[in-house]
N, C-alpha and C positions, 0 to 999 in steps of 0.2 A: 481278475474281478470284473472285467468288462463282459466276459463271456457269461457270468452269472446274472449280470444285470440284463443282458439281452434275453437269456433264457426266461428270467422272471417276467419281462415284458412280453414275451411270446406267450407265456402260460396265462397271463392276465388278458391279453387280447383274445386268447382261444376261448376263455370263459365268457368274455363279453360277447364275442361273435355267437357262441352257442346260445347265450341267454337272448340275444337279439333275434336269432333265428327262431327260437321258441316263440318268442313275442309275435314275430311276423306270421308264424304259422297259426297262432291263436287269433290274430286279427284276421287273417285270411278266412279261417273258419267262420268267424263271426260275420264277415262280409258276405260270404257265400250264403249264409243263413238269411241274412237280411235281403239279399238280392232275390232269393227265392220267394221270401214273403212278398216282397214288392211285386214281383212278377205275378204271383197268384192274386194279389189285390187289383192289380192292372186288369188281368183277365176277368176278374169278377166285375170290375166297373164297365168293361166293354160288354159283357154279357148283359149286364143290367141296362146299360144305354140302349142297346139294340133289342132288349126284351128276349133274350135267348138263353136256354140252358147252356151249361158248358159244353155239352156234346154238339148241340146245334151250332154254337159259336165256332167250335173246331171245324164242323162240316162246312160252314160258311167261309171260313178262312181257306180251307182246302179248295173249295170251288173257286174262289177268287184266285188263289195261287195258280190253279190249272188254266184259268182264263188268261192271266198274265203271261204264262209260259207260251200259250197259243199265239197271243199277240206278239211277243217277242219273236217267236218263229216266223210270224207273218211280216214283221218288220224287216227282217233280214231279206226276204224275197221282195218286199216292196222297195227296198233301196235301189234295186235294179231299175224298177219302174220309175222311180222318182228322177233318175239321172236321164231317162228319156222323156221327160215332161215337155210339153208343148210350149211354143212361145206364148200362146194365148194365156196360159197358166201364169207365167211370169208378168204378163201385162196386167192380168186381174190383180196380182199381189201389188204391183206398183200403183194401180188405180186405188186400191183400198188404203194404201199409205197416203196417196195424195189427198183422199177424201178426209182422213183423220187429221192432217195437218193443215188443210186449206178450208175446211168447212166452218171452221170457227175463227172469227175475226181476232187478230191478236190486239190486245190492248197494252201497249207498253206502259201506260201510266199505272196500271194496277200492278204489273210486275215490279216497277220501280218502287211503288208504294210499299210492297211486301218486304223488298230489300232494305228499305231505309229503317 
């Protein structure tokens, strides 16, 4: 009797699993459709914002992507140059930081008033 009960449970679970898989497939199809519509609307909004046609927007994005790739390639070769930077560059960076922090008088009263 225990064997029949397990077999019945397995059959029920198989049906539930099949039903759930079908539901998931339907939901995934709906999600894909909605994402496609979302992406189209987003591209339309971008084209409108920049006053470009769809083809012009594609060309602009393509050009920007090419420029980004060139910059990335340049950064790799610039890394070597950065490691050989002069001491004066480091001093200039420190001077900038010092100016940022010391050029404005600190008013502890106003900071305390904000915290209270």
